[in-house]
C-alpha positions in Angstrom: 94.7 91.8 87.3 97.3 94.0 89.0 99.8 94.6 91.7 102.7 96.7 92.7 105.1 94.3 91.0 106.7 94.7 87.6 106.9 91.8 85.1 110.7 92.2 85.4 110.7 91.3 89.1 110.2 87.5 88.5 113.2 86.7 90.8 111.3 88.2 93.7 107.9 86.9 92.6 108.3 83.5 91.0 104.6 83.2 90.2 105.1 85.8 87.4 107.1 83.2 85.4 104.3 80.7 86.0 101.7 83.1 84.8 103.7 83.9 81.7 103.8 80.2 80.9 100.1 80.0 81.4 99.5 82.9 79.0 101.8 81.2 76.4 99.9 77.9 76.8 96.5 79.6 76.4 97.7 81.4 73.3 99.0 78.3 71.6 95.6 76.7 72.3 93.7 79.6 70.7 92.3 80.8 74.0 91.6 84.5 74.6 93.5 86.2 77.4 92.8 89.6 78.9 95.5 91.3 81.0 94.9 94.4 83.1 97.8 96.3 84.8 100.4 93.7 85.8 98.4 91.1 83.7 99.0 93.2 80.5 102.7 93.3 81.3 102.7 89.5 81.7 100.8 88.9 78.5 103.1 91.3 76.6 106.3 89.8 77.8 105.0 86.2 77.5 104.1 86.8 73.8 107.3 88.6 72.8 106.4 92.2 73.5 108.4 94.7 75.5 107.3 96.5 78.7 108.7 100.0 79.1 108.2 102.8 81.6 105.7 105.4 80.2 106.6 109.1 80.0 104.1 109.9 82.8 105.4 107.8 85.6 104.7 104.2 86.6 100.9 104.2 87.0 99.6 106.3 84.1 100.3 105.9 80.5 98.9 105.4 77.1 100.8 103.7 74.3 99.9 102.6 70.8 99.6 98.8 70.6 100.1 96.8 67.5 99.8 93.1 66.8 102.5 90.9 65.3 101.7 87.8 63.5 98.2 86.4 63.1 95.9 86.2 66.1 93.0 83.7 66.2 90.6 86.1 67.7 
């Protein structure tokens, strides 16, 4: 779900790497994954996306999202 961490703080929070591995495994098995807040950062980074700071600060932002490749869902 969420937390004050960033996906780029995996050295301080090793579980972030484990969660990214879990997202990758789920994706390769055709499972659906929903990430909210930190979870969306983890899903994006795990599947080749890029997480950037939004123009309105760290907690509020809206960005266009596009898919790459073919998704099974």
